[in-house]
PLY file of the C-alpha trace (Angstrom):
ply
format ascii 1.0
element vertex 237
property float x
property float y
property float z
element edge 236
property int vertex1
property int vertex2
end_header
0.00 0.01 0.00
3.04 2.24 0.35
3.27 2.70 -3.39
-0.34 3.88 -3.53
0.41 6.50 -0.90
3.50 7.61 -2.84
1.50 7.89 -6.09
-1.24 9.85 -4.32
1.31 12.25 -2.79
2.97 12.71 -6.19
-0.39 13.54 -7.78
-1.04 16.02 -4.96
2.32 17.80 -5.40
1.80 17.80 -9.18
-1.57 19.48 -8.75
-0.03 21.95 -6.32
2.77 22.82 -8.79
0.25 23.35 -11.61
-1.89 25.64 -9.42
1.09 27.69 -8.24
2.52 27.88 -11.80
-0.86 29.06 -13.11
-1.21 31.70 -10.40
2.34 32.96 -10.93
1.78 33.16 -14.71
-1.37 35.24 -14.16
0.43 37.45 -11.65
3.44 37.99 -13.91
1.24 38.87 -16.90
0.62 37.31 -20.30
3.19 37.93 -23.00
3.97 36.28 -26.26
7.40 34.71 -26.57
8.40 37.44 -29.03
7.53 40.09 -26.41
9.66 38.61 -23.64
12.91 40.12 -22.52
15.86 37.81 -21.88
15.17 38.11 -18.13
11.50 37.07 -18.64
12.62 34.08 -20.68
15.18 32.92 -18.10
12.75 33.38 -15.19
10.04 31.45 -17.07
12.37 28.51 -17.73
13.59 28.52 -14.12
10.14 28.60 -12.63
9.06 25.80 -14.97
11.97 23.59 -13.97
11.28 24.24 -10.27
7.65 23.37 -10.81
8.70 20.04 -12.32
10.92 19.43 -9.30
8.03 20.27 -6.96
5.82 17.72 -8.71
8.27 14.89 -7.89
9.59 16.12 -4.55
8.12 13.77 -1.94
10.25 14.56 1.09
10.50 18.38 1.25
8.08 19.96 -1.26
8.19 23.23 0.68
11.66 24.08 -0.64
10.85 24.14 -4.39
7.52 25.80 -3.58
9.35 28.59 -1.73
11.82 28.92 -4.63
8.95 29.26 -7.13
7.28 31.93 -5.04
10.62 33.72 -4.65
11.29 33.81 -8.39
7.72 34.91 -9.04
7.98 37.72 -6.47
11.29 38.86 -7.99
9.83 38.92 -11.49
6.79 40.91 -10.35
8.99 43.28 -8.36
11.28 43.96 -11.33
8.23 44.48 -13.58
6.85 47.08 -11.14
10.27 48.74 -10.86
10.66 49.05 -14.64
7.11 50.41 -14.87
7.88 53.17 -12.35
11.48 54.09 -13.23
12.80 54.94 -16.68
16.41 54.43 -15.49
15.62 50.98 -14.16
13.81 50.16 -17.39
16.79 51.09 -19.54
19.17 49.06 -17.33
16.98 45.97 -16.88
15.25 45.71 -20.26
17.79 47.52 -22.41
17.51 50.27 -25.02
16.62 50.03 -28.71
19.66 49.97 -30.97
19.72 51.59 -34.45
21.21 49.02 -36.82
20.73 50.94 -40.10
19.81 54.57 -40.74
19.94 56.76 -43.85
21.87 54.08 -45.76
24.48 53.56 -43.01
24.87 50.17 -41.25
26.09 50.66 -37.67
28.66 47.95 -37.14
29.20 48.80 -33.47
25.53 48.32 -32.68
25.48 45.04 -34.58
28.32 43.86 -32.37
26.51 45.02 -29.23
23.45 43.09 -30.32
25.54 39.99 -31.19
24.12 40.09 -34.71
26.30 39.46 -37.74
25.59 40.86 -41.20
24.17 37.58 -42.49
21.68 37.44 -39.61
20.75 41.09 -40.16
20.10 40.45 -43.85
17.95 37.46 -42.84
15.84 39.75 -40.60
15.44 42.12 -43.56
14.32 39.37 -45.92
11.92 37.93 -43.35
10.26 41.35 -43.16
9.98 41.54 -46.95
13.00 43.76 -47.68
15.26 42.09 -50.23
16.84 45.45 -51.16
18.45 47.50 -48.37
17.76 50.64 -50.39
14.07 50.19 -49.44
14.87 50.65 -45.74
15.21 54.04 -44.12
15.82 52.82 -40.56
16.18 49.44 -38.83
15.93 49.26 -35.02
16.66 46.32 -32.73
13.99 46.36 -30.02
14.72 45.35 -26.43
12.82 42.04 -26.91
15.13 40.97 -29.78
12.85 41.78 -32.72
13.93 44.14 -35.49
11.58 46.94 -36.61
11.86 48.55 -40.03
10.86 52.00 -41.31
10.60 51.83 -45.11
11.61 54.70 -47.32
8.67 56.87 -48.29
8.76 55.82 -51.94
8.75 52.12 -51.03
6.02 52.02 -48.37
2.53 50.79 -49.29
0.11 53.45 -50.41
-2.57 54.47 -47.91
-6.14 55.64 -48.64
-4.95 59.11 -47.60
-2.30 59.03 -50.33
-5.00 58.12 -52.86
-7.37 60.79 -51.49
-9.92 58.06 -50.67
-12.06 58.05 -47.53
-13.09 54.43 -46.90
-15.73 53.70 -44.29
-14.28 52.62 -40.95
-14.58 48.91 -40.27
-16.01 47.95 -36.90
-14.88 45.20 -34.55
-16.47 41.86 -35.52
-18.34 40.10 -32.74
-18.96 36.35 -32.52
-22.66 35.69 -31.76
-22.69 31.90 -32.07
-19.90 29.42 -31.28
-20.04 25.65 -31.38
-23.80 25.61 -31.71
-24.47 27.92 -28.75
-25.66 31.52 -28.63
-23.25 33.93 -26.90
-25.68 36.01 -24.90
-23.17 38.56 -23.60
-21.71 39.20 -27.06
-25.17 39.58 -28.59
-26.04 42.07 -25.87
-22.81 44.04 -26.41
-23.56 44.16 -30.12
-26.89 45.82 -29.33
-28.79 42.92 -30.89
-31.22 40.33 -29.55
-31.48 36.57 -29.81
-34.46 36.98 -32.13
-32.33 39.00 -34.56
-29.59 36.34 -34.59
-32.11 33.52 -35.12
-33.84 35.46 -37.86
-30.50 36.05 -39.65
-29.65 32.33 -39.33
-33.01 31.29 -40.75
-32.61 33.70 -43.68
-29.39 31.85 -44.53
-31.00 28.41 -44.38
-30.25 27.33 -40.80
-32.96 25.99 -38.52
-31.36 27.37 -35.35
-27.97 27.89 -33.65
-27.41 24.15 -33.20
-26.45 23.89 -36.88
-23.88 26.67 -36.65
-20.19 26.37 -35.85
-19.50 30.13 -35.89
-21.57 33.22 -36.63
-19.90 36.63 -36.61
-21.63 40.04 -36.73
-19.73 42.43 -38.98
-20.62 45.54 -36.94
-23.33 46.63 -39.40
-26.21 44.49 -40.67
-24.58 41.26 -41.82
-24.09 37.98 -39.94
-21.38 35.79 -41.43
-22.28 32.13 -40.75
-20.17 28.95 -40.89
-22.04 25.63 -40.60
-21.30 23.03 -37.94
-21.35 20.36 -40.63
-20.70 20.86 -44.37
-24.33 19.83 -45.06
-25.74 21.42 -41.90
-27.10 24.51 -43.58
-26.90 26.57 -46.70
-24.94 29.81 -46.61
-26.46 32.71 -48.44
-26.02 36.43 -48.34
-28.36 38.11 -45.90
0 1
1 2
2 3
3 4
4 5
5 6
6 7
7 8
8 9
9 10
10 11
11 12
12 13
13 14
14 15
15 16
16 17
17 18
18 19
19 20
20 21
21 22
22 23
23 24
24 25
25 26
26 27
27 28
28 29
29 30
30 31
31 32
32 33
33 34
34 35
35 36
36 37
37 38
38 39
39 40
40 41
41 42
42 43
43 44
44 45
45 46
46 47
47 48
48 49
49 50
50 51
51 52
52 53
53 54
54 55
55 56
56 57
57 58
58 59
59 60
60 61
61 62
62 63
63 64
64 65
65 66
66 67
67 68
68 69
69 70
70 71
71 72
72 73
73 74
74 75
75 76
76 77
77 78
78 79
79 80
80 81
81 82
82 83
83 84
84 85
85 86
86 87
87 88
88 89
89 90
90 91
91 92
92 93
93 94
94 95
95 96
96 97
97 98
98 99
99 100
100 101
101 102
102 103
103 104
104 105
105 106
106 107
107 108
108 109
109 110
110 111
111 112
112 113
113 114
114 115
115 116
116 117
117 118
118 119
119 120
120 121
121 122
122 123
123 124
124 125
125 126
126 127
127 128
128 129
129 130
130 131
131 132
132 133
133 134
134 135
135 136
136 137
137 138
138 139
139 140
140 141
141 142
142 143
143 144
144 145
145 146
146 147
147 148
148 149
149 150
150 151
151 152
152 153
153 154
154 155
155 156
156 157
157 158
158 159
159 160
160 161
161 162
162 163
163 164
164 165
165 166
166 167
167 168
168 169
169 170
170 171
171 172
172 173
173 174
174 175
175 176
176 177
177 178
178 179
179 180
180 181
181 182
182 183
183 184
184 185
185 186
186 187
187 188
188 189
189 190
190 191
191 192
192 193
193 194
194 195
195 196
196 197
197 198
198 199
199 200
200 201
201 202
202 203
203 204
204 205
205 206
206 207
207 208
208 209
209 210
210 211
211 212
212 213
213 214
214 215
215 216
216 217
217 218
218 219
219 220
220 221
221 222
222 223
223 224
224 225
225 226
226 227
227 228
228 229
229 230
230 231
231 232
232 233
233 234
234 235
235 236
């Protein structure tokens, strides 16, 4: 029976590590990997490895738990510090570096960033610039991504350039998902369930149970996608 007790305790510590990891992630904030600083990345890996240790620590689980909380508190503290102090922000997260400007490649800044010319050219191509003459300025951001300012003659034309005034698009709102009406979204859209059902019926659907996704376009149209290929006929409303 000892092995059952050991398995039960392991499941308990695993659940504890998952809960603590989830809470720390919420506390530290949600960021995409591309938005992370090097410190965020290292802290995330460290907390994850400690959480794995906590899940299998049967004798003294308090130690890895304390370490996780300590790393989480340090990360939150540094985030608050960088939010309050510009000097701390520049020291802890770094400053943007200009890699190219007005046709000049700054070799010193490339060295500071540990980026060689081949890697820089790769960044340019990945952003759609196969000719350096199309780039006015290239900046290495503190999270490691490279931002590009195209030269005026090479940037895409905007409606303002063409003296066109297109109507502003509104945020699309899902009204049905996986066969269920989204009451809060429908209310935020200023619509009612009867309007949604009427729009579905106009497009050949019996009710929301036949719909995988229905999105209101912000005006008068409901774009509908059937739950099954033969579950309803899409038509323009």
